[in-house]
Each structure stands twice: as structure tokens, then as C-alpha cells.
C-alpha positions, 0 to 999 in steps of 0.5 A: 444508497448513493456512492458518496454515502457508501464511501463515507460509511465504509471509510468510517468503519475502516479508519476506526478499525485501523486507528491503533495500527502501529506497523505503518499500515494505519488509517493515515496510510489508507487515507494517502493511498485513497487520495492518491488513487482517486487522483490517478484514476481521474488522470487515467479515465478509470472508475473512481468509485471502484478505485476509491472503495478498493483503496479504502478496503485494501489492507483489511485482509493484509497478513501484515496487520494485526489479527485484531484488525484483519478480516477475511475476504468473506467478511469484507464482502459482508461489509459491501453487502451491508452497504448495498454495493451492487454485486458487480461492483463488489466483485471488482472491489474484492478481486482488486484487494485480493490481487494487488499484494507485492508478495502475490506477484500477480501479472499486470495482465490480470489486473483491471485498470482500477486494480492497477491504480490501487496497486500503484497508489499503495506502492507509491506510499512505500517509497519516498520520505513517507515510505522510508518512515513506514519502513522503519515503523514496520521494522520496529513493530516486528522487533527488527534492527535498523541495519546489520553491516556484519550480515548476520541478521537479514531481517533489518530495516535497510535490507527491506530497501533491497528486498522491495522498495528499490524494485517498485519504480520498475513495477508501476502500471500507469504512466501517472504512477511511473512519473511520481515514482521517479522522484520518490525512487531517487529520494531512496537512493539519496537516503541510502547514500547518506545513511552509509556515509553516516554509518561509515561504510559503503557495504549494502 
């Protein structure tokens, strides 16, 4: 089976799996990450096949998605085997999707260039205009409020900007992603300024 057929078959399966995901980790998130990762891979001279495959599969094992969607790493390996992906390529893809999570905080030195690219693309989709939209979508899916100026509830959407989003610019791996992140990070900062202005507070 050639690489195009493998990508097409796995894409169909994953996009169908995520069709009704409601936390901002839907098939369109995967599609954006995939396209951005491939674009970065071409600029950074990485293995595009490994990058694209890992980008398509990257959220299947994420604990943030519904249990009805989520698979474990062995189930993902089975999908790759069914598509006759070579063992070396399977191992590379599985290592990437098991390593790039923000929560795992794995050192850049432990990631391949392909892993760094998929991680960058995923993180870029968490910042900028779409990243903001996804933040509120995720908060809503967990029953969290938009903002709590009294600081009684730390699980509000705006807090996520400080816990994660505003840190991502400095965590980009590739020069291509660093360049893209600059504009998107600036948009986050402008958004927060406008948000606090409309709320009538300077408190964070």
C-alpha cells in the first residue's frame, strides 16, 4: 500500500471518529494541525509522511477527548498495522503522539524533528483567533465559566490563557513555527486587553 492510500484511509477513519467531538478537538482541529504540520515539514526538510500521519492521529490518545473517541496506544498501533505501515514508521509515529502533549512536558531533545513539527502545529492551533475560540469551546464542554474576577473559581476560561496559551510562543521548536507564533501570541495579548476593558477591570 502506498503512502497516499495509507494517509487517505487513516484520515477517513480518524475524521469519522472525531465528527461529533465538542471540546475543540474535533476533526477540523486535526485537519488544521495536519495541514500546518505538513507545511512546516516541507520548510524544515522533515519526513512529510511521518509528520502527516502523526498529525492525523495525534489526538486519538488524548485524555481530553471523550472516552467514546479515545483509543490507547496499542489500538492506534493496530490501526497502523492494518494499513501495513512499516514497523520503523509505526514506531516513529507512535512515539510522536505519545510524547507531544503539553502536560507531559517532555524535553525538546527527546523529540525527533518530526515530533517537534507536529507539536508545533498542535500548539499553534491553540493560540491566535482559533485558539481563543477553542479555549471557550473546551471550557463550555467542561461546564466552566468564562471568567471569575473574584478568584473563587480557578477553572475559568480566561485562566487557561495564563496556565497554557501565553506560554506556548516560547515553547515552539522550529523557526517556522516561532515566526507564525509571534502574530498569534500578539493577538492573544490584544484580546485579553479588550476583554478586561469590556469587563471593566485590569485584574487578571
